[in-house]
C-alpha positions as a Markdown table, in Angstrom:
| # | Residue | x | y | z |
|---|---|---|---|---|
| 1 | Met | 0.0 | 0.0 | 0.0 |
| 2 | Asp | 1.0 | 3.6 | -0.6 |
| 3 | Tyr | 1.4 | 5.1 | 2.9 |
| 4 | Asn | 1.9 | 8.8 | 3.5 |
| 5 | Ser | 5.0 | 8.0 | 5.4 |
| 6 | Asn | 6.5 | 6.7 | 2.2 |
| 7 | Arg | 5.5 | 9.8 | 0.2 |
| 8 | Glu | 7.4 | 13.0 | -0.2 |
| 9 | Lys | 7.1 | 15.3 | 2.8 |
| 10 | Leu | 4.6 | 18.2 | 2.3 |
| 11 | Ile | 6.1 | 21.6 | 2.5 |
| 12 | Leu | 2.9 | 23.2 | 3.8 |
| 13 | Pro | 0.8 | 20.4 | 5.2 |
| 14 | Glu | -2.2 | 22.6 | 5.8 |
| 15 | Tyr | -3.0 | 22.7 | 2.1 |
| 16 | Gly | -2.9 | 18.9 | 1.7 |
| 17 | Arg | -1.3 | 16.6 | -0.8 |
| 18 | Asn | -3.7 | 17.3 | -3.6 |
| 19 | Ile | -2.7 | 21.0 | -3.7 |
| 20 | Gln | 0.9 | 20.0 | -3.5 |
| 21 | Asn | 0.4 | 17.7 | -6.5 |
| 22 | Met | -1.2 | 20.6 | -8.4 |
| 23 | Val | 1.8 | 22.7 | -7.7 |
| 24 | Asn | 4.2 | 20.0 | -8.8 |
| 25 | His | 2.2 | 19.7 | -12.1 |
| 26 | Cys | 2.3 | 23.4 | -12.5 |
| 27 | Ile | 6.0 | 23.5 | -12.3 |
| 28 | Ala | 6.3 | 20.8 | -15.0 |
| 29 | Ile | 4.2 | 22.9 | -17.5 |
| 30 | Glu | 6.5 | 24.2 | -20.2 |
| 31 | Asp | 4.3 | 26.9 | -21.7 |
| 32 | Lys | 4.5 | 30.0 | -19.4 |
| 33 | Glu | 1.0 | 31.3 | -20.3 |
| 34 | Glu | -0.5 | 28.0 | -19.5 |
| 35 | Arg | 1.6 | 27.9 | -16.3 |
| 36 | Asn | 0.2 | 31.2 | -15.3 |
| 37 | Arg | -3.4 | 30.1 | -15.8 |
| 38 | Ala | -2.7 | 26.9 | -13.8 |
| 39 | Ala | -1.1 | 29.0 | -11.0 |
| 40 | Arg | -4.2 | 31.3 | -10.8 |
| 41 | Ala | -6.5 | 28.3 | -10.7 |
| 42 | Ile | -4.5 | 26.8 | -7.8 |
| 43 | Ile | -4.7 | 30.2 | -6.0 |
| 44 | Asp | -8.5 | 30.0 | -6.3 |
| 45 | Val | -8.6 | 26.5 | -4.9 |
| 46 | Met | -6.3 | 27.5 | -2.0 |
| 47 | Gly | -8.6 | 30.5 | -1.2 |
| 48 | Asn | -11.7 | 28.4 | -1.2 |
| 49 | Met | -10.2 | 26.2 | 1.5 |
| 50 | Tyr | -10.2 | 29.1 | 3.9 |
| 51 | Pro | -13.1 | 31.4 | 2.9 |
| 52 | Tyr | -13.3 | 32.9 | 6.4 |
| 53 | Leu | -9.9 | 34.5 | 5.8 |
| 54 | Arg | -11.0 | 36.4 | 2.6 |
| 55 | Asp | -11.6 | 39.7 | 4.5 |
| 56 | Ile | -8.2 | 39.7 | 6.0 |
| 57 | Pro | -5.9 | 42.3 | 4.3 |
| 58 | Asp | -3.3 | 40.8 | 2.0 |
| 59 | Phe | -4.9 | 37.4 | 2.1 |
| 60 | Arg | -4.3 | 36.8 | -1.6 |
| 61 | His | -0.7 | 38.1 | -1.2 |
| 62 | Lys | -0.2 | 35.4 | 1.4 |
| 63 | Leu | -1.6 | 32.7 | -1.0 |
| 64 | Trp | 0.8 | 33.7 | -3.7 |
| 65 | Asp | 3.7 | 33.6 | -1.2 |
| 66 | His | 2.6 | 30.1 | -0.1 |
| 67 | Leu | 2.4 | 29.0 | -3.7 |
| 68 | Ala | 6.0 | 30.1 | -4.1 |
| 69 | Ile | 7.1 | 28.2 | -1.0 |
| 70 | Met | 5.3 | 25.0 | -2.0 |
| 71 | Ser | 7.0 | 25.1 | -5.3 |
| 72 | Asp | 10.4 | 25.4 | -3.5 |
| 73 | Phe | 10.7 | 28.7 | -5.4 |
| 74 | Lys | 11.0 | 26.9 | -8.7 |
| 75 | Leu | 7.7 | 28.2 | -10.2 |
| 76 | Asp | 8.4 | 30.7 | -13.0 |
| 77 | Ile | 5.2 | 32.7 | -13.2 |
| 78 | Asp | 4.0 | 36.3 | -13.5 |
| 79 | Ser | 2.8 | 36.9 | -9.9 |
| 80 | Pro | 0.7 | 40.0 | -9.1 |
| 81 | Tyr | 2.9 | 40.4 | -6.0 |
| 82 | Glu | 6.6 | 40.5 | -5.4 |
| 83 | Leu | 7.4 | 36.9 | -4.4 |
| 84 | Pro | 9.6 | 36.2 | -1.3 |
| 85 | Ser | 13.1 | 34.9 | -1.7 |
| 86 | Gln | 14.2 | 31.8 | -0.1 |
| 87 | Glu | 17.1 | 33.6 | 1.5 |
| 88 | Lys | 14.7 | 36.1 | 3.1 |
| 89 | Leu | 12.5 | 33.4 | 4.6 |
| 90 | Gln | 15.5 | 31.6 | 6.1 |
| 91 | Glu | 16.8 | 34.7 | 7.9 |
| 92 | Pro | 16.6 | 34.3 | 11.7 |
| 93 | Pro | 14.1 | 36.6 | 13.5 |
| 94 | Lys | 15.4 | 39.8 | 14.9 |
| 95 | Lys | 16.2 | 39.7 | 18.6 |
| 96 | Val | 13.5 | 41.4 | 20.7 |
| 97 | Pro | 15.0 | 44.2 | 22.8 |
| 98 | Tyr | 13.8 | 43.3 | 26.2 |
| 99 | Ser | 14.3 | 45.8 | 29.1 |
| 100 | Asn | 16.9 | 44.7 | 31.6 |
| 101 | Gly | 16.1 | 47.6 | 34.0 |
| 102 | Arg | 16.0 | 46.5 | 37.6 |
| 103 | Ile | 12.7 | 47.2 | 39.4 |
| 104 | Lys | 13.3 | 48.6 | 42.9 |
| 105 | Tyr | 10.0 | 47.5 | 44.4 |
| 106 | Arg | 8.1 | 44.9 | 42.4 |
| 107 | His | 4.8 | 45.6 | 44.1 |
| 108 | Tyr | 4.9 | 49.2 | 42.7 |
| 109 | Gly | 6.0 | 48.1 | 39.3 |
| 110 | Arg | 8.2 | 49.7 | 36.6 |
| 111 | Thr | 5.4 | 52.0 | 35.4 |
| 112 | Met | 5.2 | 53.7 | 38.8 |
| 113 | Glu | 9.0 | 54.4 | 38.7 |
| 114 | Leu | 8.6 | 56.0 | 35.3 |
| 115 | Leu | 5.6 | 58.2 | 36.5 |
| 116 | Ile | 7.6 | 59.4 | 39.6 |
| 117 | Asp | 10.5 | 60.3 | 37.3 |
| 118 | Lys | 8.1 | 62.3 | 35.2 |
| 119 | Ala | 6.7 | 64.0 | 38.3 |
| 120 | Val | 10.1 | 65.1 | 39.3 |
| 121 | Glu | 10.4 | 67.0 | 36.0 |
| 122 | Tyr | 7.2 | 69.0 | 36.6 |
| 123 | Glu | 7.6 | 72.7 | 37.6 |
| 124 | Glu | 6.8 | 73.5 | 41.3 |
| 125 | Gly | 3.1 | 74.3 | 41.7 |
| 126 | Asp | -0.4 | 72.9 | 42.4 |
| 127 | Glu | -0.3 | 70.6 | 39.4 |
| 128 | Lys | 2.9 | 68.9 | 40.6 |
| 129 | Lys | 1.4 | 68.6 | 44.2 |
| 130 | Ile | -1.8 | 67.0 | 42.8 |
| 131 | Leu | 0.2 | 64.5 | 40.7 |
| 132 | Ile | 2.4 | 63.5 | 43.7 |
| 133 | Ala | -0.6 | 63.0 | 45.8 |
| 134 | Leu | -2.2 | 60.7 | 43.2 |
| 135 | Leu | 0.9 | 58.7 | 42.8 |
| 136 | Ala | 1.4 | 58.3 | 46.6 |
| 137 | Asn | -2.2 | 57.1 | 47.0 |
| 138 | His | -1.7 | 54.6 | 44.1 |
| 139 | Met | 1.5 | 53.4 | 45.7 |
| 140 | Lys | -0.4 | 52.8 | 48.9 |
| 141 | Lys | -3.1 | 50.9 | 47.0 |
| 142 | Cys | -0.4 | 48.8 | 45.3 |
| 143 | Tyr | 1.2 | 48.1 | 48.7 |
| 144 | Leu | -2.1 | 47.0 | 50.1 |
| 145 | Val | -2.6 | 44.5 | 47.3 |
| 146 | Trp | 0.7 | 42.9 | 48.3 |
| 147 | Asn | 0.1 | 43.3 | 52.1 |
| 148 | Lys | -3.7 | 43.5 | 52.8 |
| 149 | Asp | -3.3 | 44.2 | 56.5 |
| 150 | Ala | -2.1 | 47.8 | 56.6 |
| 151 | Val | 0.7 | 50.1 | 55.6 |
| 152 | Glu | 1.9 | 53.2 | 57.4 |
| 153 | Asp | 1.9 | 56.5 | 55.5 |
| 154 | Asp | 5.5 | 57.0 | 56.5 |
| 155 | Lys | 6.5 | 53.9 | 54.6 |
| 156 | Ile | 4.9 | 55.3 | 51.4 |
| 157 | Val | 6.6 | 58.7 | 52.0 |
| 158 | Leu | 10.1 | 57.1 | 52.4 |
| 159 | Asp | 9.6 | 54.9 | 49.4 |
| 160 | Met | 8.5 | 58.0 | 47.3 |
| 161 | Glu | 11.6 | 59.7 | 48.5 |
| 162 | Glu | 13.8 | 56.8 | 47.6 |
| 163 | Leu | 12.3 | 56.2 | 44.1 |
| 164 | Ser | 12.6 | 59.9 | 43.3 |
| 165 | Lys | 16.2 | 59.9 | 44.5 |
| 166 | Gly | 15.4 | 62.5 | 47.1 |
| 167 | Ala | 13.8 | 64.9 | 44.6 |
| 168 | Ile | 10.3 | 64.5 | 46.2 |
| 169 | Gln | 10.0 | 65.4 | 49.8 |
| 170 | Met | 6.4 | 64.9 | 50.9 |
| 171 | Lys | 6.9 | 65.9 | 54.6 |
| 172 | Asp | 3.6 | 66.9 | 56.3 |
| 173 | Glu | 1.9 | 68.7 | 53.5 |
| 174 | Tyr | 0.3 | 65.6 | 52.0 |
| 175 | Thr | -2.5 | 63.4 | 53.5 |
| 176 | Leu | -3.0 | 60.0 | 52.1 |
| 177 | Ser | -6.3 | 58.1 | 51.9 |
| 178 | Glu | -7.0 | 55.7 | 54.7 |
| 179 | Ser | -6.3 | 52.0 | 54.0 |
| 180 | Lys | -9.8 | 50.9 | 54.4 |
| 181 | Thr | -11.0 | 53.5 | 51.8 |
| 182 | Leu | -8.5 | 52.2 | 49.2 |
| 183 | Leu | -9.4 | 48.6 | 49.9 |
| 184 | Tyr | -13.1 | 49.4 | 49.8 |
| 185 | Arg | -12.7 | 51.0 | 46.4 |
| 186 | Lys | -10.8 | 48.0 | 45.2 |
| 187 | Asn | -13.3 | 45.5 | 46.5 |
| 188 | Asn | -16.2 | 47.6 | 45.2 |
| 189 | Asn | -14.6 | 47.6 | 41.7 |
| 190 | Asn | -14.2 | 43.8 | 41.9 |
| 191 | Asn | -17.8 | 43.4 | 43.0 |
| 192 | Asn | -19.0 | 45.5 | 40.1 |
| 193 | Asn | -16.9 | 43.5 | 37.6 |
| 194 | Asn | -18.4 | 40.2 | 39.1 |
| 195 | Asn | -21.9 | 41.6 | 38.8 |
| 196 | Asn | -21.4 | 42.6 | 35.3 |
| 197 | Lys | -20.1 | 39.1 | 34.5 |
| 198 | Arg | -23.1 | 37.5 | 36.1 |
| 199 | Arg | -25.5 | 39.7 | 34.2 |
| 200 | Tyr | -23.7 | 38.9 | 31.0 |
| 201 | Asn | -23.8 | 35.1 | 31.7 |
| 202 | Asn | -27.5 | 35.3 | 32.7 |
| 203 | Asn | -28.3 | 37.2 | 29.5 |
| 204 | Gln | -26.4 | 34.5 | 27.5 |
| 205 | Lys | -28.5 | 31.8 | 29.2 |
| 206 | Gly | -31.7 | 33.6 | 28.5 |
| 207 | Tyr | -32.7 | 34.4 | 32.0 |
| 208 | Phe | -33.6 | 38.0 | 31.2 |
| 209 | Lys | -35.8 | 38.5 | 28.2 |
| 210 | Lys | -36.7 | 41.8 | 26.6 |
| 211 | Lys | -40.4 | 42.7 | 26.9 |
């Protein structure tokens, strides 16, 4: 019997062996005009296999690229698009530039450090004071997520001073929100989110019908 394991390995298995046989036949056609017609017919068959992808931009461009790949770049046709080169496809992907910056306090996060740096650059005035107060209260909320018992305001003030490299001195002119208030807001938001999820699930089940 003719087992698939004994056959030539498919280059793009998602299109199946019949499409690969069509491509192989297209390569063997000597007349270029006839070869172009066969290539367009193969593209139409490939597109019909995935009709739900037709609205995706450059969908047909991808099909022509796949046709070139399945032909092992041996198909000499007049493609409506610039075909990829084998060397280009074999290039290794570019390295993603990950940030290696060390986070001082992970419970505050890197974004908080960047916001504090930005606050330091603000000119002295009411706007800067409001921004510092908002950041300090958010730091306290982040700390309470990590340690739900409590946190002293002095701890937040010292952390703000440390993260700003001494540029922000809160002293006694800032009053932070109470821990229970911040926790209540957090829990209240969670309850609202849960209620919204329940309403959505109940609507999906048909519990609530429009009159």
